[in-house]
C-alpha positions as CSV (number, residue, x, y, z in Angstrom):
1,M,-2.0,-42.8,-53.0
2,F,-0.3,-41.0,-51.0
3,K,-2.6,-37.8,-51.7
4,K,-5.3,-40.1,-50.1
5,F,-3.7,-40.8,-46.6
6,F,-2.2,-37.2,-46.3
7,P,-5.0,-35.4,-44.5
8,V,-5.2,-38.1,-42.4
9,I,-1.3,-38.0,-41.7
10,L,-0.8,-34.6,-40.9
11,T,-4.5,-34.7,-38.8
12,A,-2.3,-37.9,-36.5
13,F,0.8,-35.5,-36.3
14,L,-1.1,-32.4,-35.2
15,I,-2.4,-34.2,-32.1
16,F,1.4,-35.7,-31.6
17,N,3.1,-32.3,-31.6
18,G,0.2,-30.4,-29.3
19,A,0.8,-33.1,-27.0
20,A,4.2,-33.1,-26.8
21,E,4.0,-29.7,-26.8
22,A,1.5,-29.3,-23.9
23,K,4.0,-31.8,-21.8
24,K,6.7,-29.4,-22.3
25,I,4.8,-26.5,-20.1
26,P,4.1,-27.9,-16.1
27,A,1.4,-28.1,-14.5
28,P,1.8,-24.6,-12.2
29,T,2.1,-24.7,-8.8
30,L,-1.1,-23.3,-6.2
31,T,-0.6,-20.9,-3.8
32,A,-3.9,-20.2,-2.2
33,E,-4.0,-20.5,1.6
34,F,-7.6,-22.1,2.2
35,E,-7.2,-25.2,3.2
36,Q,-5.2,-23.0,6.5
37,M,-8.6,-21.0,6.9
38,D,-11.5,-21.2,9.8
39,F,-13.9,-20.4,6.9
40,M,-13.2,-20.4,3.5
41,Q,-13.9,-17.1,1.6
42,L,-17.0,-15.7,-0.1
43,Y,-15.5,-14.2,-2.3
44,P,-12.5,-16.9,-2.9
45,T,-9.1,-15.6,-4.5
46,F,-7.5,-18.3,-6.8
47,S,-4.0,-18.3,-7.0
48,W,-1.1,-20.1,-8.0
49,E,3.3,-19.9,-9.4
50,P,3.0,-17.9,-13.4
51,L,5.1,-20.1,-15.3
52,A,7.6,-18.7,-18.0
53,N,6.3,-17.5,-21.6
54,T,2.4,-17.7,-20.1
55,E,-0.1,-15.9,-20.0
56,F,-4.3,-17.2,-19.8
57,Y,-4.8,-19.9,-16.9
58,E,-8.2,-21.4,-16.4
59,V,-9.8,-22.3,-13.3
60,R,-11.9,-25.4,-12.5
61,V,-13.9,-26.1,-9.0
62,V,-15.6,-29.3,-8.7
63,Q,-18.2,-30.3,-6.0
64,V,-16.6,-34.1,-4.4
65,S,-20.4,-35.1,-3.3
66,T,-21.2,-34.4,-7.2
67,N,-18.3,-34.8,-9.2
68,T,-19.5,-32.2,-11.2
69,I,-18.1,-28.8,-12.5
70,V,-19.5,-26.2,-10.7
71,R,-16.9,-22.4,-12.3
72,E,-14.8,-22.3,-15.0
73,L,-12.7,-18.9,-15.3
74,Y,-10.2,-17.8,-16.7
75,N,-7.4,-15.2,-15.5
76,S,-8.6,-12.0,-15.9
77,E,-6.5,-9.5,-13.2
78,A,-3.2,-10.9,-13.2
79,L,-0.6,-13.4,-14.5
80,N,-1.5,-15.4,-10.6
81,R,-4.3,-14.9,-9.9
82,V,-8.0,-14.9,-10.3
83,T,-11.0,-14.0,-8.2
84,D,-15.2,-16.0,-8.3
85,W,-17.2,-13.1,-8.0
86,T,-20.5,-15.4,-8.4
87,P,-20.9,-16.5,-3.8
88,F,-20.2,-20.0,-2.4
89,T,-22.6,-20.0,-0.5
90,E,-24.2,-23.9,-1.0
91,S,-22.7,-26.3,2.0
92,G,-19.9,-28.8,0.9
93,E,-16.6,-29.9,0.2
94,Y,-14.7,-29.0,-3.0
95,Y,-11.5,-29.3,-5.2
96,W,-9.7,-27.0,-7.0
97,Q,-6.7,-26.9,-9.5
98,V,-5.1,-24.6,-12.9
99,R,-3.5,-25.4,-15.3
100,V,-1.5,-22.9,-18.2
101,V,-3.9,-22.4,-21.4
102,N,-3.5,-20.5,-24.5
103,K,-5.5,-17.5,-25.6
104,N,-8.0,-20.1,-27.3
105,K,-8.5,-21.6,-23.9
106,K,-7.1,-24.8,-25.4
107,P,-5.1,-26.3,-23.0
108,L,-1.1,-26.1,-23.1
109,S,-0.9,-28.5,-19.6
110,D,-2.4,-30.6,-17.6
111,W,-4.4,-30.1,-14.4
112,S,-2.1,-29.1,-10.9
113,E,-2.8,-30.9,-7.9
114,K,-5.6,-31.0,-6.2
115,K,-6.9,-29.4,-3.3
116,Y,-9.6,-28.5,-0.9
117,F,-12.1,-27.1,0.7
118,K,-15.4,-26.6,2.4
119,V,-18.4,-24.5,3.0
120,E,-19.4,-24.6,5.7
121,T,-22.8,-23.1,7.4
122,P,-23.8,-21.6,9.8
123,V,-21.7,-19.9,11.1
124,K,-20.9,-17.7,14.7
125,Y,-19.2,-14.8,13.6
126,A,-19.2,-13.1,10.6
127,A,-17.9,-10.1,8.4
128,L,-18.9,-8.3,5.8
129,G,-17.1,-5.0,4.6
130,D,-15.3,-4.6,1.4
131,S,-11.6,-5.2,-0.1
132,L,-9.9,-4.1,3.7
133,T,-12.4,-7.7,4.8
134,H,-12.2,-10.0,1.6
135,G,-7.9,-9.3,1.9
136,G,-4.6,-8.5,-0.7
137,A,-2.3,-6.7,0.1
138,A,0.0,-4.6,-2.4
139,Y,1.0,-8.3,-4.7
140,I,-0.1,-10.9,-1.8
141,P,-2.8,-12.5,-3.8
142,A,-7.0,-12.2,-1.1
143,G,-6.5,-15.5,-0.8
144,Q,-3.5,-16.0,1.0
145,I,-3.7,-16.3,5.0
146,S,-1.2,-13.4,5.4
147,C,-3.2,-10.7,4.0
148,Q,-6.6,-11.0,5.9
149,W,-7.6,-9.7,9.0
150,E,-9.5,-12.7,10.5
151,T,-5.9,-14.7,10.2
152,Y,-4.4,-13.4,13.2
153,S,-8.7,-13.7,15.1
154,E,-8.4,-16.3,17.8
155,V,-12.3,-16.7,17.2
156,P,-12.5,-18.2,13.6
157,I,-14.5,-15.6,11.3
158,K,-16.3,-16.6,8.0
159,N,-15.1,-13.6,5.7
160,L,-18.1,-12.7,3.7
161,G,-15.7,-9.0,2.1
162,Q,-16.2,-8.3,-1.1
163,S,-13.0,-5.9,-3.0
164,G,-14.8,-2.4,-3.6
165,D,-17.8,-2.8,-1.4
166,T,-19.3,0.5,-0.9
167,T,-22.2,1.0,2.0
168,E,-24.6,0.1,-0.4
169,M,-23.6,-2.8,-2.2
170,M,-23.2,-4.5,1.1
171,I,-27.1,-3.8,1.5
172,N,-27.8,-4.5,-2.2
173,R,-25.8,-8.7,-1.0
174,F,-27.1,-9.1,2.7
175,E,-30.4,-11.9,1.5
176,R,-27.6,-12.9,-0.7
177,D,-24.7,-13.5,1.0
178,V,-25.3,-12.6,4.7
179,L,-28.2,-14.9,5.5
180,P,-27.2,-18.5,4.0
181,F,-24.9,-18.8,6.6
182,A,-27.3,-17.8,9.9
183,P,-24.2,-15.3,11.5
184,K,-25.5,-14.7,15.3
185,V,-22.6,-11.4,14.9
186,L,-22.3,-9.7,12.5
187,V,-19.2,-7.8,12.1
188,I,-19.1,-4.3,10.1
189,M,-16.1,-2.6,8.7
190,G,-17.8,-0.3,5.0
191,G,-17.3,3.0,4.2
192,I,-13.9,4.4,3.2
193,N,-14.9,3.9,-0.6
194,D,-17.9,5.7,-0.3
195,I,-16.1,8.5,0.9
196,R,-13.2,8.2,-1.0
197,N,-15.4,8.6,-4.4
198,G,-17.4,11.6,-1.9
199,A,-19.9,10.6,-0.1
200,E,-21.9,12.9,2.2
201,S,-21.1,10.8,5.5
202,D,-25.4,11.3,6.2
203,A,-25.6,9.9,2.9
204,V,-22.8,6.3,4.9
205,I,-24.9,6.6,8.0
206,K,-28.1,5.9,6.4
207,N,-27.1,2.6,4.8
208,L,-24.9,1.7,8.4
209,E,-28.5,2.0,9.9
210,K,-29.9,-0.3,6.6
211,L,-27.6,-3.0,7.4
212,Q,-27.8,-2.5,11.7
213,E,-32.0,-3.1,11.1
214,K,-31.5,-6.2,8.9
215,C,-29.1,-7.5,11.3
216,L,-31.9,-6.5,14.1
217,A,-35.0,-8.5,11.9
218,N,-33.0,-11.7,11.1
219,D,-31.3,-12.4,14.7
220,I,-28.0,-11.0,14.2
221,T,-26.5,-9.2,16.5
222,P,-24.7,-6.1,14.2
223,V,-21.0,-4.3,15.8
224,F,-19.7,-1.2,13.9
225,C,-16.0,-1.5,13.2
226,T,-14.8,3.0,12.8
227,L,-13.0,3.3,9.9
228,T,-9.4,3.7,9.1
229,S,-8.1,6.8,7.4
230,M,-6.2,6.5,4.1
231,N,-2.8,8.0,3.4
232,P,-3.2,10.9,-0.1
233,E,0.2,11.1,-1.4
234,K,0.3,6.8,-1.5
235,M,-3.0,6.5,-2.4
236,K,-1.4,9.2,-5.7
237,V,1.6,7.3,-6.3
238,R,-0.4,4.3,-6.9
239,K,-3.3,6.1,-8.8
240,I,-6.0,5.7,-6.5
241,P,-9.1,8.1,-6.9
242,L,-10.0,10.0,-3.8
243,T,-12.6,12.8,-4.6
244,D,-11.2,16.2,-3.0
245,G,-12.8,17.1,-0.3
246,D,-13.5,16.8,3.3
247,W,-13.2,12.9,3.8
248,R,-11.2,13.7,6.7
249,E,-14.9,15.5,8.2
250,Q,-16.5,13.4,7.0
251,R,-15.2,10.0,8.2
252,E,-15.3,11.6,12.0
253,K,-18.4,12.1,11.6
254,I,-19.7,8.3,10.7
255,N,-16.9,6.7,13.4
256,F,-19.3,9.3,15.7
257,W,-22.0,7.4,14.6
258,I,-20.5,4.2,14.8
259,K,-19.5,4.5,18.6
260,Q,-22.8,5.6,19.9
261,T,-24.0,1.4,18.0
262,P,-24.6,-0.6,21.4
263,Y,-21.5,-2.7,19.9
264,F,-18.2,-1.3,18.3
265,I,-14.8,-2.2,18.1
266,E,-12.6,0.6,17.4
267,V,-10.3,-0.3,14.9
268,A,-8.8,2.7,13.4
269,E,-6.5,4.7,15.7
270,N,-4.1,2.5,16.1
271,L,-3.6,2.8,12.3
272,T,-3.4,6.5,12.2
273,D,-0.7,9.0,12.8
274,E,-0.9,12.6,13.9
275,F,-3.3,14.1,10.9
276,G,-5.4,11.8,10.0
277,Y,-3.9,10.3,7.7
278,L,-3.7,6.5,8.0
279,R,0.0,6.0,8.9
280,A,2.9,5.2,6.1
281,D,4.4,2.7,7.3
282,L,1.4,0.7,7.4
283,T,-0.3,0.6,4.1
284,P,1.7,-0.4,0.5
285,D,-0.5,1.7,-1.3
286,G,-2.6,4.7,1.1
287,L,-6.0,2.9,1.2
288,H,-5.4,-0.8,2.4
289,P,-3.4,-2.0,5.2
290,A,-0.7,-4.9,4.4
291,L,0.6,-7.1,7.4
292,R,0.8,-5.5,10.3
293,G,-2.2,-3.0,10.1
294,K,-4.8,-6.9,9.4
295,K,-2.6,-7.9,12.4
296,I,-3.6,-4.7,14.1
297,I,-7.2,-4.9,13.2
298,G,-7.7,-8.9,13.0
299,E,-6.2,-8.4,17.3
300,K,-8.3,-5.6,18.0
301,I,-11.3,-7.7,16.7
302,S,-10.5,-11.1,18.0
303,D,-10.8,-9.2,22.4
304,Y,-13.6,-7.6,21.6
305,L,-15.7,-10.6,20.1
306,K,-13.5,-13.1,22.8
307,K,-14.8,-10.3,25.8
308,N,-17.9,-8.9,24.8
309,F,-19.9,-12.6,22.9
310,R,-17.6,-15.9,24.9
């Protein structure tokens, strides 16, 4: 008789024990601040406070109107974040949650509280760029408002940044990522990843010209931002690749072209030291401006847009 019921007893024990084990781990506390942003990031970085003795987390995003799960993500960048590289272009209200899982993606905690965000279209102002636009600084995730220059703009700006972008990548995603939001004005900040990887200024300028043409063909006013500089010593410490060469000369040529366009914003000047490098006191890694640098950029862009387009 015992042998007959042993598998049932064992299964019940394992289920109960697993449930009890799950209750030992609390649900994570969410730290991304989407609800405080003027507009949701196109590529949001979901973040939370990591829990002791845990390593794997699952994020789910649900569309409220249909109660449909539209994203299921697992952390790969760090213990406390994951970026969704599928753009959110469909209007609507969503909520997101996080839970602890094991390496086999089995849940070890309950879902966290729900946090909500909206995707809105159309928008008046948007910003196309790389990680400088997407957000983040040092070890602070891009989903926290202190590390996005858009936070410091009095003009609400939709963040269309994507970390790692080159100007060619911006061209390739223009129809997919920009046109759904039909901005009247597009702030463009790109080229730093091109020149740090050895690209010539002429090639970058051609790509910026293509972006300009795409904007004008869709009744969008392009506003270019001057390229910020870099700090090679800090980049070396943080092991950020920088191709040897005359990147400063290439940057100057690109900025000269930018300053000939009908609408441009000089954001780089106050971030650059007397030697032409990104100011050491404004960057943790030699490439990305930190909080004070983001504030300088955001305020410069805000002042320009208010003066010229409001």
